[in-house]
C-alpha positions as CSV (number, residue, x, y, z in Angstrom):
1,L,96.5,140.6,81.9
2,V,97.8,138.7,84.5
3,F,93.3,139.2,85.7
4,L,93.1,138.0,81.7
5,L,95.4,134.4,82.3
6,A,92.8,134.2,85.6
7,L,90.4,133.2,83.0
8,G,92.0,131.5,80.9
9,A,90.8,133.9,78.2
10,A,93.8,134.7,76.1
11,P,94.3,138.3,75.1
12,A,93.3,139.7,71.9
13,A,95.5,139.9,69.0
14,A,96.7,143.6,67.5
15,G,94.8,142.8,64.6
16,P,94.0,140.2,61.9
17,P,96.1,137.6,61.2
18,E,98.5,138.8,58.2
19,T,99.7,136.2,55.4
20,G,103.3,135.3,56.8
21,Q,102.4,135.2,60.7
22,A,101.2,132.3,62.9
23,M,97.3,131.8,63.5
24,P,96.3,132.6,67.5
25,A,95.3,129.2,69.2
26,L,91.7,128.5,68.8
27,T,89.6,126.2,70.1
28,L,86.2,126.3,68.5
29,P,83.2,124.0,68.6
30,V,82.4,121.8,66.3
31,P,79.4,122.5,63.9
32,Q,76.3,121.2,64.5
33,D,74.8,119.3,61.7
34,P,77.0,116.1,61.3
35,A,76.9,116.6,57.5
36,G,79.8,119.4,59.2
37,Q,80.7,117.4,61.4
38,E,82.2,114.8,58.9
39,M,83.5,116.8,56.2
40,L,86.0,117.8,58.9
41,G,86.8,114.8,60.6
42,L,84.7,116.2,63.7
43,Q,82.3,113.3,64.9
44,G,82.1,112.3,68.1
45,K,83.9,115.8,69.4
46,T,83.1,119.1,71.0
47,S,85.6,121.3,70.1
48,F,88.5,120.9,68.1
49,T,91.5,123.0,67.1
50,L,93.2,123.5,63.4
51,A,96.0,120.5,64.1
52,D,92.6,118.5,64.3
53,L,91.6,118.8,60.8
54,P,92.4,116.6,57.9
55,G,94.5,118.2,54.7
56,D,97.6,120.0,54.2
57,L,95.5,123.7,54.9
58,V,93.0,125.6,56.3
59,F,90.4,127.8,54.5
60,I,88.1,129.8,56.8
61,E,85.7,132.6,56.1
62,V,85.0,135.2,59.2
63,I,81.3,136.2,58.3
64,G,79.2,138.5,59.9
65,V,76.0,136.4,59.9
66,Y,74.0,138.7,58.3
67,C,76.4,140.6,57.0
68,P,75.3,141.5,53.5
69,Q,78.7,141.3,51.3
70,C,79.6,137.8,53.3
71,V,75.7,137.3,51.8
72,K,77.2,139.2,48.1
73,Q,81.0,136.6,48.2
74,S,79.0,133.2,48.9
75,P,78.5,132.2,45.7
76,G,81.8,132.1,44.6
77,F,82.9,131.1,47.2
78,K,80.2,127.9,47.0
79,S,82.4,127.1,43.6
80,L,85.8,127.5,45.0
81,F,84.8,124.6,47.6
82,N,82.9,122.1,44.7
83,R,86.5,123.1,42.9
84,L,88.0,122.2,45.7
85,N,86.6,119.2,46.6
86,K,87.0,117.5,43.6
87,G,90.5,115.9,42.0
88,K,93.8,116.8,43.4
89,T,92.7,118.6,45.6
90,K,89.7,117.0,47.4
91,D,90.5,116.4,50.8
92,R,92.8,118.3,51.0
93,V,91.9,121.4,52.1
94,A,88.8,122.3,55.3
95,M,87.0,124.6,55.1
96,F,84.7,126.3,57.5
97,A,83.2,129.6,58.1
98,L,83.1,130.8,61.7
99,A,80.3,133.4,62.4
100,A,80.9,136.0,64.2
101,G,78.8,136.6,67.3
102,G,76.3,133.7,65.3
103,T,74.4,131.5,67.3
104,D,73.7,127.8,67.1
105,A,70.0,128.9,66.1
106,E,71.2,131.5,63.8
107,V,73.6,129.1,62.4
108,R,71.4,126.6,61.9
109,Q,69.1,129.3,60.4
110,L,72.2,130.8,58.0
111,A,73.3,126.8,56.8
112,A,69.4,126.7,56.1
113,T,69.6,128.7,53.5
114,G,72.4,126.6,51.2
115,Q,74.4,129.9,50.6
116,Y,76.9,127.9,52.4
117,L,78.1,124.7,51.4
118,F,80.6,124.2,53.9
119,P,80.5,124.3,57.8
120,I,79.1,127.2,59.5
121,V,81.3,127.5,63.5
122,S,79.1,129.8,65.9
123,D,81.7,131.8,68.2
124,P,77.8,133.0,69.8
125,D,80.1,135.5,72.2
126,Y,82.7,136.9,69.9
127,A,85.3,134.7,71.9
128,A,87.5,133.7,68.4
129,H,86.5,136.9,66.9
130,K,88.1,138.3,69.1
131,T,91.1,135.4,68.9
132,L,91.2,136.4,65.7
133,G,92.0,140.6,66.8
134,E,88.4,140.7,65.4
135,P,88.3,141.2,61.5
136,L,86.0,143.3,59.8
137,T,84.1,140.2,57.6
138,P,84.2,139.3,55.7
139,Y,88.0,138.0,56.4
140,T,89.4,135.0,54.5
141,I,92.7,133.4,56.4
142,V,94.2,129.8,54.3
143,C,96.5,128.6,57.0
144,R,98.4,125.0,57.0
145,P,97.1,123.1,60.4
146,D,100.6,124.4,62.1
147,G,98.9,128.4,62.1
148,E,100.8,129.7,59.4
149,V,98.6,131.8,57.8
150,V,99.8,131.9,53.5
151,Y,96.9,133.9,52.7
152,A,94.4,136.2,53.9
153,H,92.3,139.0,52.7
154,L,89.4,141.6,54.3
155,G,86.7,142.3,52.0
156,I,84.9,140.0,49.5
157,V,87.8,138.1,47.2
158,E,87.0,139.0,43.8
159,D,89.1,137.2,42.1
160,V,88.2,133.5,43.1
161,D,90.2,131.6,40.1
162,G,92.8,133.4,41.6
163,L,92.5,132.5,44.9
164,Y,92.0,128.7,43.6
165,Q,95.1,128.7,41.2
166,Q,96.8,130.0,44.1
167,I,95.8,128.0,47.1
168,K,96.7,124.7,43.9
169,A,100.0,126.2,43.7
170,L,100.6,126.1,47.7
171,L,99.0,122.5,47.9
172,E,101.9,121.4,45.0
173,K,104.4,123.3,47.4
174,G,103.7,120.9,49.6
């Protein structure tokens, strides 16, 4: 442990964050694409923390660049992204994918497919993935900017409408 701290690396979590727990401290690289930077309010930065993001909630989808389950889930999350970006929920949820093990080139290629409407953050050395307790993919986390996890789910979210309603209720509570 002393060796890890000397290198500045945070020890890996015992498991992925679950509802009611606190997110581990994450410092992530800013998405490469300017549109993604703008969506997350990160223009001019090179890295960010959850507290840097605009809005009342942060939606993180931990994905694998070559994950078939992530591909199956993406149409539902494209729909969720569109729903969250209008009406009373507009600008209240910062949404991004964390590509565990994804290099910048792989993330660019994935973004070009149009599979994700929201920004994709690369994690080529799995640093953030390890900090998050190495969740299998897809792993969905919704938290507050202060790190309080309000929703966590392993695997495909079958009821995207239910998740939307849950996020809407969380935003109404404040």
